[in-house]
N, C-alpha and C positions, 0 to 999 in steps of 0.2 A: 671218222667223227667223230668228234666230241657234244656233239649238239642233235634235233632232229633238224635248226634251225639250217648248223651251218651245213648236213647234208639237200637238205634241199636245195638255200643257193643253187649249191655246187649242182645241184640233176640240173639246175634250170642253166646253170652255162652251161655245157659237159650240148645240152641241146641246143643250148646254140651257138655254139662253137658245131656240131653239124649241119647243122642251118645251112651253117656258113661255105664245109665243105660242098652240098647239094651246091649251092647258087653256084660257086665255081664251073658245075657243068650243066644245071640252068640256060644259064647262060649262050651257049656252046650247044653245037648238034656233036649229037650222044646218039648211041646206037643202044636199041632195044632186043634184045634177048627174051627167051620165056621157058619158063620156068616147064614143072611135066603138070602140073596141073590147068598150064596156059595163062596164070601170071605174066602180069610184065614183070624183069628185067632192068636194070639200069645203075651204072660206073657209077648212078648217084645212091641208091640206098645203098652199091656195097661200100660205100669213101666211107656215109655216115653209119653203120655197122662197124668199122675197124673201126672209128676214130667210138665212137661209145663204149664198146667191148674195153681195149685197151682203157678210158677213161673210169669202170664205172669197176675195171681189177686194180686201178690206182683208190682206186678213190675208198673201195671198204672188201677189199681183200676173199677176205670171209663171204661173199657169198655169188653164190654164182646167179648169173646174168642166162637166160633166156629169147631167147633174138629172134623174129621171123629167118635172117640170114642163118641162122644155126641153128635153124631148132630141133634139128635130128637127135634128137637128149631123146633116152630110154623110158618110159613114164616106172618103170624103177624102178633108174637111178631118179626124173625127178619127183616122187611121190615120200623119199627123203627133204622132201628140200621143209624148213616150214616157212621158210625168209631168199625172194629171190628177184632180181630182178627181170620182168618182162617190158620189151622195149620191139617197134616198132620199127628202122633208121626213118624208114622214111613211108610214111601213111599217104596211099592215094597217088599208088603210078602212076594211073591212070592218067585222076586229075597233070600231076605233072608232067605225063610225055602231050593232053590237050595243052599246054602254055596257059594254063588257068588258072594259076596264083594259091589255087587253094591244095596244099596236100602239106605232108610235117608230121614233125616227126615229134614220135613218145615215146616215154620212158614211165613206169611204169616198181611205186616195191610191194610191193604182195608178203603178205602174212597172212596163212592161216590162211587161208584161202581168200583171204582178203588184199580188197586194191588202196593200203592205206598210203599215200604220199602219188603225184602223180600232177607229169608235163607233158604242156605241149604246146607244141612256137611249127605258130609258123612263118618261114621264113624269108616269101612272097610277099608278103603281107606283112611284114615283121611288130607279130603278131603274138601275143608268149600268153597260157595258162599255166596253173596250176596249186596245186589243195594240198593238202598236208591235217594226217588227226592232228589237232589243237591248236593247227592255221589258221585253215579258213581253204576257204577260196579268190584265187587274185587277178587278175587282167594283164600283162604287161602293153603299153603302146603308145611308140614314137619318145620311151625312156619310163614314161610317167606309171605308176600303179595303186593302183585301185583295188576293193573292196570287190566281190558280185558274188550278188543273192538271187535264186531262181526268184519268181514272182506270178501273183495267185495271178487264174485264169481268167482274159476279160470276155466279153459276154460272144464275143466270138474266137473259142483256140490259134495260135495257128500250130502248126504241121511243122513241124522240116526233116525235108528225105531226105534221099540218099542221090546223086547226081551221075553218080551210073552203074546204079547196080540197084533199078527200078527190076518188080516181074508181077506177076503175074497174082501172085497170094496178093502182091501189096499195096497194089493195084483194086485187091479183095475190099482189102480191110477201106478201104480209102472212098468204099461207095455205103458202105454200111457206116462208114464213123459220124459223128455229127457234121453237122451245119464247120466248117471253117478253112481258114486260108492255110496255102499251102506254100512254104518256102526249100530252096533246097543245098543241100555247101556237099563240098566233097568233106575226104578225109572224115576225118573223127571234131572236126573243126562242127558239127552234129548235134554231139555233147556239149560243144563250149555256149552253143551259140540255147540249150537249152539252159545251163547253170551262173548265163549272164541273169539274166531273164531276158531276151529278144522272140524266144519262142516259148512251146510248152508241154509238143511230144513231136518223141523221135520217132516214131517206128520199122522198127530191123525184121525183113525179113526178106530167107537168103540167108548163102556163103556168108560171118564172121570167124577170123579169127583172137583168140582169146590177147594177144599183141595190139590189137585196130581195137579192143573196148579198153583197158585197165587203164589207163591212165584218165580218163575221159568216162571215166565209171565213176573212180575216185573227186573230179569235179563238183561234177555234177552232184555228188553227192551231198560233199563238205560244202554247197553252193545251195541246199537242202534240199536234193533233189530226188529220187530213184534211178535206177533202171535193176527192172524186173524182169525173168523168163519168163514168155510164157510155154505153155496155157497155166503153167503155176502159179503168179507170180510175187516168183521169191527174189530174192535177189541171186544178180548172176554173178559166180562165183569161177576162182580160179584155179589150174592146176589134182581136179578131183577124178579127174577116166583119162582117158589112154589117149583117147584123141583131145584137137588140143582146138574143133570149132568150138562155136559156138550155139546154143537153141535163138528159136527167135526169141526177140527182146523187147520192150517198151525202154525210154527214158524220158521221166516224164517230173515236169518242176514243183506242180503243186499235188503237196501228198493227200492233202486229205478235199480234192479240187472231184473227185469221187469215180475213174479214171475204170474204176474195172463193171460200174452200173451201163458206164456212159458205149463205156465200149460191145456189151454184152450181147 
């Protein structure tokens, strides 16, 4: 592809087309299998993976692909990648199984450890988010596209928390946090809620993988926010270690609000 705009448009289309394959499974009965780590796997995960992997190979044959459904690539190989695609073909499989519509397709372009381009598509909601360095962040709904930005924190901040992954550490964090309202969303839609100014803080405790966060992080950052690993409070980075698990992190919309002090 000759320009960043053309590549960006291409990955938006790839994500939407993968979403159509997911919906073809979603609207019928489907079996659920379980991986060795007990995370669920459906025909929709695999259909989306195969479509995205093939489309990215056509789009950019020289850029490797790391997908949740083909993640057994040794770090000795991965560490040589300065640039690669990081993909979660179906983020929120638990939401998919529950049929609550809050699942997404995540595609990110990682360069030197940073998410430089990302798309999050929620097929059942007919809703897409995307961002890229130099292009900003945007949302598509029902055919219309608008630029999105994070917001200044209101008098009572809104936290967005996971719908299916709440644990004791998160409960302890919320109990100590300043007074707030809380909403729950599935999948990487939590990042998008921050990016479009619908919430102010997304705290995450417990395991996530790098493909769960990269596209959403790009969208938050290009909308004016930050995604910071805790407790160090430095930006979440990619492909720097053998494990593909992330540390705990915070996604924040307003970097000037003083979250570190208010959460101390």
